[in-house]
C-alpha positions as CSV (number, residue, x, y, z in Angstrom):
1,M,28.2,-14.2,43.3
2,L,25.7,-15.6,40.8
3,I,25.5,-18.4,39.1
4,D,23.0,-19.9,36.3
5,V,20.4,-22.2,37.0
6,V,20.4,-24.1,33.2
7,M,17.9,-26.6,31.7
8,P,19.5,-29.8,31.5
9,Q,20.0,-32.5,29.2
10,L,17.0,-34.8,30.0
11,G,17.8,-37.5,28.0
12,E,19.7,-37.9,24.7
13,S,16.8,-37.2,22.6
14,V,15.0,-34.5,24.6
15,V,16.3,-30.7,23.1
16,E,13.5,-28.5,25.1
17,G,11.3,-29.0,28.2
18,V,8.1,-27.0,30.1
19,V,8.6,-25.1,32.9
20,V,5.5,-26.8,34.8
21,K,5.7,-24.5,38.1
22,W,8.4,-23.2,40.3
23,L,8.9,-24.4,43.8
24,V,10.7,-21.6,45.2
25,E,10.4,-17.4,45.1
26,V,12.9,-14.8,44.7
27,G,14.7,-14.4,47.8
28,E,14.4,-17.5,49.3
29,L,17.3,-19.2,50.6
30,V,17.9,-22.9,49.4
31,A,20.2,-25.8,50.2
32,K,22.4,-27.6,47.7
33,D,20.4,-29.9,45.6
34,H,16.9,-28.5,46.8
35,P,14.8,-29.1,44.0
36,L,14.0,-25.6,42.4
37,L,11.4,-26.3,39.4
38,E,9.5,-28.7,37.8
39,I,10.1,-29.4,34.3
40,S,8.1,-31.6,31.6
41,T,9.6,-32.9,28.5
42,D,8.3,-35.4,25.8
43,K,9.3,-37.7,27.5
44,V,8.9,-37.3,31.4
45,D,8.4,-34.9,34.2
46,A,11.5,-34.0,36.2
47,E,12.6,-31.7,39.5
48,I,15.5,-29.5,38.3
49,P,17.5,-28.9,41.8
50,S,19.8,-26.2,43.1
51,P,23.3,-26.4,42.0
52,S,24.4,-24.5,45.0
53,A,23.4,-23.4,48.7
54,G,22.4,-19.6,48.3
55,R,19.6,-17.3,47.8
56,V,17.2,-17.0,44.6
57,A,18.3,-13.7,43.0
58,Q,16.2,-14.2,39.7
59,I,13.5,-16.6,38.0
60,L,13.8,-15.8,34.6
61,V,11.3,-18.0,32.8
62,K,7.7,-18.1,33.8
63,P,5.5,-21.1,34.4
64,G,4.1,-22.7,31.0
65,E,7.3,-21.2,29.0
66,T,9.3,-23.7,26.4
67,V,12.7,-23.5,27.0
68,P,16.0,-25.1,25.3
69,I,18.1,-27.4,26.5
70,H,21.3,-25.5,28.5
71,A,18.6,-21.8,28.7
72,V,19.0,-20.4,31.7
73,L,16.2,-20.7,34.4
74,A,17.3,-18.9,37.3
75,K,20.1,-17.1,38.9
76,L,21.1,-17.8,42.5
77,E,23.1,-15.6,44.4
78,T,25.6,-17.8,46.7
79,D,26.5,-17.5,50.2
80,P,29.4,-15.3,50.5
81,A,31.1,-17.1,53.5
82,A,31.4,-20.1,50.7
83,D,33.4,-18.1,49.0
84,R,35.9,-17.2,51.3
85,P,39.0,-19.6,50.6
86,A,39.6,-21.9,53.9
87,P,42.4,-20.8,56.8
88,E,46.1,-21.9,56.4
89,E,47.8,-23.8,58.4
90,P,50.8,-22.8,59.8
91,P,53.5,-23.9,57.9
92,K,55.5,-26.9,58.8
93,W,59.0,-26.3,60.5
94,D,62.1,-27.6,58.1
95,E,65.0,-28.4,60.0
96,E,67.4,-27.9,57.1
97,T,66.3,-23.9,56.8
98,E,65.0,-23.3,59.7
99,G,61.9,-21.9,58.5
100,A,58.8,-23.2,56.6
101,P,59.5,-24.9,53.1
102,G,59.5,-22.4,50.4
103,H,60.1,-19.9,52.7
104,M,63.0,-17.5,53.6
105,A,64.3,-18.4,57.2
106,R,62.9,-16.9,60.2
107,S,66.4,-14.7,60.6
108,S,66.2,-13.5,57.2
109,G,63.6,-10.5,57.7
110,P,59.9,-10.0,58.0
111,P,57.5,-11.9,56.3
112,I,56.3,-10.9,52.4
113,P,52.7,-9.9,52.4
114,A,50.4,-11.6,50.4
115,P,49.0,-10.4,47.4
116,P,44.9,-8.7,47.9
117,R,42.3,-11.0,46.7
118,I,40.5,-9.4,43.9
119,E,36.8,-10.4,44.6
120,P,34.9,-11.7,41.4
121,S,32.7,-9.1,40.0
122,A,29.0,-10.4,39.0
123,P,28.5,-11.0,35.4
124,A,27.2,-8.3,33.4
125,P,23.9,-7.6,31.8
126,P,22.6,-9.3,28.7
127,P,23.2,-7.1,26.2
128,P,19.6,-5.8,24.4
129,P,18.3,-8.2,21.7
130,E,19.5,-7.1,18.4
131,T,16.8,-5.5,16.4
132,G,14.9,-7.0,13.7
133,R,15.8,-10.4,15.5
134,V,13.5,-12.5,17.9
135,R,14.7,-14.8,20.3
136,I,12.4,-17.8,20.0
137,T,12.9,-21.0,20.9
138,P,13.1,-24.3,18.2
139,V,9.1,-25.2,18.6
140,V,8.3,-21.6,18.4
141,A,10.2,-21.2,15.0
142,R,8.8,-24.6,13.7
143,M,5.4,-23.0,14.2
144,A,6.4,-20.0,12.5
145,A,7.5,-21.6,9.6
146,E,4.9,-23.8,9.5
147,H,2.1,-21.2,9.8
148,G,3.8,-18.1,7.6
149,L,3.9,-15.9,10.9
150,D,5.4,-12.5,11.4
151,L,6.6,-13.2,15.1
152,S,7.2,-9.6,15.3
153,K,3.4,-8.7,15.0
154,I,2.7,-11.2,17.9
155,P,2.4,-9.8,21.5
156,G,4.9,-11.8,23.4
157,T,4.8,-12.9,27.3
158,G,7.7,-14.5,27.5
159,V,11.1,-13.1,29.5
160,D,11.9,-9.6,27.6
161,G,9.0,-9.7,25.7
162,R,9.6,-13.0,23.9
163,V,7.1,-15.4,21.8
164,T,6.2,-18.2,23.2
165,R,4.2,-21.1,22.1
166,K,1.4,-20.3,24.0
167,D,1.7,-16.8,22.5
168,V,1.4,-18.2,18.9
169,E,-0.8,-20.9,19.7
170,A,-3.3,-18.1,21.0
171,H,-2.7,-16.0,17.8
172,L,-3.4,-18.6,15.8
173,A,-7.1,-19.7,17.6
174,S,-7.7,-16.1,17.3
175,G,-7.7,-16.5,13.5
176,G,-4.9,-14.3,13.2
177,A,-3.4,-14.1,9.7
178,S,-0.5,-15.7,8.5
179,A,0.7,-13.8,5.4
180,A,3.7,-12.4,6.6
181,V,7.7,-13.6,6.8
182,P,8.9,-14.3,10.3
183,P,11.7,-12.0,11.4
184,K,15.2,-13.0,11.0
185,A,15.2,-15.8,13.8
186,E,18.1,-17.6,15.5
187,A,16.6,-20.7,15.0
188,V,15.3,-21.2,11.8
189,P,15.1,-19.3,8.9
190,G,11.7,-18.1,7.8
191,P,9.8,-18.8,4.4
192,A,10.0,-17.0,1.4
193,P,7.8,-13.4,1.7
194,P,4.4,-13.9,-0.4
195,S,3.6,-12.1,-3.2
196,S,1.3,-9.0,-2.6
197,K,-1.4,-10.3,-4.8
198,A,-3.7,-12.9,-3.0
199,A,-3.5,-15.9,-4.3
200,P,-6.2,-18.1,-5.9
201,S,-8.0,-20.9,-4.1
202,S,-6.3,-23.3,-6.5
203,A,-2.7,-22.4,-5.9
204,K,-0.1,-24.9,-5.9
205,A,2.6,-25.5,-3.1
206,P,6.4,-26.1,-4.4
207,E,5.5,-29.7,-4.1
208,G,2.5,-29.7,-6.3
209,K,0.5,-30.0,-3.0
210,P,-2.7,-27.8,-2.7
211,V,-2.2,-24.7,-0.1
212,T,-4.8,-24.6,2.9
213,A,-5.5,-22.8,5.1
214,K,-6.5,-24.0,8.9
215,A,-9.5,-22.8,9.8
216,P,-9.3,-21.6,13.7
217,V,-10.7,-24.1,16.4
218,A,-13.7,-23.0,18.2
219,K,-13.6,-23.4,22.1
220,P,-16.6,-25.1,23.2
221,S,-18.2,-23.1,26.3
222,A,-18.5,-24.8,30.0
223,A,-22.1,-25.0,31.0
224,K,-22.2,-24.5,34.9
225,G,-21.3,-27.6,36.7
226,D,-18.9,-28.6,34.3
227,Q,-15.6,-29.2,35.2
228,V,-12.5,-28.0,33.2
229,I,-9.5,-29.7,33.4
230,P,-6.6,-28.4,31.4
231,W,-4.1,-30.7,29.6
232,T,-1.0,-31.5,31.3
233,P,2.5,-31.0,29.7
234,I,2.6,-34.8,29.4
235,R,-1.2,-34.9,28.0
236,K,-0.5,-32.1,25.6
237,R,2.5,-34.4,24.1
238,I,0.7,-37.5,24.2
239,A,-2.2,-35.8,22.5
240,D,0.3,-34.6,19.7
241,H,2.2,-37.6,19.3
242,M,-0.9,-39.6,18.6
243,V,-2.3,-36.9,16.0
244,R,1.0,-36.9,14.0
245,S,0.9,-40.5,14.2
246,K,-2.6,-41.2,12.9
247,Q,-1.9,-38.4,10.1
248,T,1.5,-40.3,9.2
249,S,1.1,-43.9,9.1
250,P,-1.9,-45.8,7.3
251,H,-2.5,-48.1,9.9
252,V,-3.5,-51.5,9.1
253,H,-5.0,-53.5,12.3
254,I,-4.9,-57.3,12.3
255,F,-6.2,-59.6,15.0
256,A,-5.7,-63.2,15.7
257,E,-7.4,-65.2,18.5
258,V,-5.3,-67.1,21.1
259,D,-5.3,-70.4,23.3
260,M,-3.5,-69.3,26.3
261,H,-4.3,-72.8,28.2
262,K,-0.8,-73.5,28.3
263,V,0.6,-70.4,29.1
264,A,-1.7,-70.4,32.0
265,A,-0.2,-73.7,32.9
266,V,3.1,-72.1,33.3
267,R,2.1,-69.5,35.4
268,A,0.4,-71.9,37.5
269,K,3.9,-74.0,38.1
270,A,5.8,-70.9,38.6
271,K,3.2,-69.7,41.5
272,K,3.7,-73.1,43.1
273,E,7.4,-71.9,43.0
274,G,7.1,-68.7,44.9
275,V,7.1,-66.3,41.1
276,N,4.0,-64.9,40.4
277,L,4.0,-64.1,36.7
278,T,1.4,-62.3,34.5
279,Y,0.6,-62.8,31.2
280,L,2.7,-59.8,29.9
281,P,6.0,-61.2,29.9
282,F,5.0,-64.2,28.2
283,V,3.6,-61.7,25.0
284,I,7.0,-59.6,25.7
285,C,9.0,-62.9,25.0
286,S,6.9,-64.0,22.4
287,A,6.6,-61.0,20.6
288,A,10.7,-60.6,20.7
289,K,11.2,-63.7,19.0
290,A,9.1,-63.2,16.3
291,L,10.5,-60.1,15.5
292,R,13.9,-61.8,15.1
293,E,12.2,-63.9,12.7
294,T,10.4,-60.9,10.9
295,P,13.3,-58.2,11.1
296,L,10.9,-55.9,8.8
297,M,8.4,-55.3,11.7
298,N,11.5,-54.5,13.7
299,A,12.0,-51.4,12.1
300,T,11.8,-47.3,12.0
301,V,11.4,-44.7,9.5
302,S,13.4,-42.2,8.4
303,G,12.4,-40.0,5.8
304,E,11.8,-42.0,2.4
305,S,14.1,-44.7,3.9
306,T,13.2,-47.4,6.4
307,V,15.6,-48.4,8.9
308,L,16.2,-52.5,9.9
309,K,17.3,-52.1,13.5
310,K,19.9,-54.7,14.6
311,D,18.7,-54.5,18.0
312,I,15.3,-55.5,19.6
313,H,14.3,-52.7,22.2
314,I,10.7,-53.4,23.1
315,A,8.9,-50.2,24.4
316,V,5.9,-51.1,26.9
317,A,3.2,-48.7,27.6
318,V,2.5,-48.2,31.7
319,D,0.1,-46.1,32.8
320,T,1.0,-43.3,35.8
321,E,-1.7,-40.7,37.4
322,K,-0.1,-38.1,35.1
323,G,-0.2,-40.5,31.9
324,L,0.7,-43.0,29.9
325,L,4.6,-43.5,29.7
326,V,6.5,-45.8,27.5
327,P,9.7,-47.2,28.8
328,V,11.8,-49.5,26.9
329,L,12.9,-53.1,27.5
330,R,16.5,-53.1,26.1
331,H,17.4,-56.2,24.3
332,A,14.5,-58.1,25.0
333,D,15.5,-61.0,23.0
334,R,17.8,-62.0,25.1
335,M,16.1,-62.0,28.1
336,S,14.5,-64.6,29.9
337,L,11.0,-65.1,31.0
338,K,11.5,-64.5,34.5
339,E,14.4,-61.7,33.6
340,I,11.2,-60.0,31.7
341,S,9.1,-60.2,34.7
342,A,11.5,-58.8,37.1
343,A,12.1,-55.9,34.4
344,M,8.8,-54.8,34.4
345,D,7.7,-54.9,37.7
346,D,10.4,-52.3,38.1
347,F,9.4,-50.1,35.5
348,G,5.7,-50.1,36.7
349,A,7.1,-49.0,40.0
350,R,9.3,-46.5,38.9
351,A,7.2,-45.2,36.6
352,K,4.4,-44.4,38.8
353,S,7.1,-42.8,41.6
354,G,8.5,-40.5,38.4
355,K,11.7,-42.5,38.7
356,I,12.1,-43.3,35.3
357,S,14.7,-41.9,33.3
358,P,14.5,-40.2,29.8
359,D,16.9,-42.2,28.4
360,E,14.8,-45.2,29.5
361,L,12.1,-44.0,27.3
362,S,13.4,-43.0,24.2
363,G,15.2,-46.0,21.4
364,G,12.1,-48.2,21.7
365,T,11.9,-50.3,18.1
366,F,8.4,-51.8,18.6
367,S,5.5,-51.3,21.3
368,I,3.5,-53.2,23.1
369,T,0.3,-52.1,25.2
370,N,-1.7,-54.3,27.8
371,P,-5.0,-52.6,28.9
372,G,-5.0,-54.4,32.0
373,I,-7.4,-57.1,33.8
374,K,-10.5,-54.5,33.1
375,G,-9.5,-54.4,29.5
376,N,-11.9,-55.4,26.5
377,L,-11.6,-58.8,24.0
378,F,-9.8,-56.1,21.5
379,G,-8.6,-52.9,20.8
380,T,-7.1,-50.8,17.6
381,P,-3.6,-49.5,18.8
382,I,-1.9,-46.4,17.5
383,I,1.7,-47.0,16.4
384,N,4.2,-45.3,17.9
385,Q,6.1,-43.3,15.7
386,P,8.9,-43.2,14.2
387,Q,8.2,-47.1,14.7
388,V,6.3,-49.2,12.2
389,G,4.3,-51.5,14.3
390,I,2.6,-52.2,17.8
391,L,1.1,-55.2,19.7
392,R,-2.3,-54.8,22.0
393,L,-3.1,-57.4,24.4
394,G,-6.9,-58.1,24.7
395,Q,-8.9,-59.4,27.8
396,I,-8.6,-63.3,28.5
397,V,-12.1,-64.8,28.7
398,K,-12.5,-68.7,29.4
399,R,-14.9,-70.0,26.1
400,P,-15.8,-73.1,24.9
401,V,-13.9,-74.1,21.8
402,V,-13.4,-76.9,19.2
403,I,-10.2,-79.0,19.4
404,D,-8.9,-81.6,17.5
405,V,-8.2,-84.5,19.9
406,D,-7.0,-88.2,17.9
407,G,-9.0,-86.8,14.6
408,E,-12.2,-86.4,16.6
409,D,-13.2,-82.7,16.7
410,S,-14.0,-81.9,21.1
411,I,-15.5,-79.0,23.1
412,V,-13.4,-77.5,25.6
413,I,-12.9,-75.0,27.9
414,R,-9.7,-72.9,27.4
415,P,-8.8,-69.5,28.2
416,M,-8.6,-67.3,25.3
417,M,-6.8,-63.7,24.2
418,Y,-7.0,-61.6,21.0
419,L,-3.7,-60.1,20.1
420,G,-4.4,-56.9,18.0
421,C,-1.1,-55.2,15.7
422,A,-1.2,-52.3,14.2
423,Y,1.4,-52.1,11.1
424,D,2.3,-49.1,9.0
425,H,1.4,-49.8,5.5
426,R,3.6,-47.6,3.8
427,V,6.4,-50.3,5.0
428,I,4.8,-53.4,6.0
429,D,2.6,-55.6,3.4
430,G,0.3,-58.0,4.3
431,V,2.5,-61.1,4.4
432,A,5.0,-59.9,6.8
433,G,2.3,-58.3,9.3
434,N,0.2,-61.2,8.8
435,G,3.1,-63.8,9.5
436,F,4.5,-61.8,12.1
437,L,1.3,-62.2,14.5
438,Y,0.7,-65.8,13.3
439,R,4.2,-66.0,14.7
440,V,3.4,-64.6,18.1
441,R,0.6,-66.6,18.5
442,E,2.2,-69.9,17.4
443,I,4.8,-69.5,20.2
444,L,2.7,-68.6,23.0
445,E,0.1,-71.7,22.3
446,A,3.4,-73.7,22.1
447,G,4.1,-72.5,25.6
448,D,7.9,-73.0,25.7
449,F,9.2,-70.6,27.8
450,P,12.4,-71.5,29.6
């Protein structure tokens, strides 16, 4: 019996994934829950386990292909022995009928033979694709609509000749023309066909924007001795996300210098009690309080609207060997300092071992990034779309500072830190942005953390 191995729903916001590599080959015997392949999404990498014990009959998707959720990735031939029904137990004797319950007594004649068992047949092969239709993923459909590509003229390397994202990227990189209408696609309709006459350079789009053609990007050649490191799927998604954010949001960067000596005192006291606290939980706790007082910073952008989020879910960047992950600390404003610290320790350990679930990487309303103990004085972070703000910790350095002591200026040595904040100027003006960062500084310098 053949069963399907399908692309699962790896989180609420995940609609597709990239097949990184297969861990099995056709003909290989596998046990139930044995990992079959690695999938990479824009949220996390994951291994897809076998839904049943059996033999790998078909592998339908090549490494590097992007597939939507619920797409069939492979087919397994289950063990025929596993399909046989368990042997029936002998019927119990019934005193009233002197026979088995539900059957005639022994003296009533020979037993009625059981009806023959009909073995299920293998599913019929899928019908050939319709003429004039191209089976594509949502990503390929979006790229075709964006660049005005005729997918029927792009050689496909996917299953049954399907056009993959790599095929489209290679076509664009080679300077392929984008002058034809894409064929009728299952995901999205193509754009209207252009006029047979060449459009003048001053032609306008329907919204009044100039029509510009993207020039192909030349690939630099590698010299002898150079090391070429292909981007992993996570690295590609980080790159796409960062570029889109810079193109989408007009970033405004502001900085505040924070005296951390009271925070350092709280850390030292906790350490004597056997609790090891880093500086990050203090900043998260302070930001959560400031976000409650500045709701405009705890928002997302939806089209031409600003959505003020009721809950405060702070996304915190965590560095791993495979790239940057940003798990979300939900309801951070309701958590104590120790609870935040424990949650961040748990996130860090599970992120590095690949055990963060996709749902834990979505739903953030504000982001915080920490370069670690080897960070620099300050930096200019990039907003995590569709959020409108992000906070970055700088390196903590002891410096001489001037303070007021009983009306007199005094020079003391204090642990100082720069906080950098980026906000989306489409939504946030200077008063709100600066007020938020000033409030974070006030909370940290007060050192009041229960």
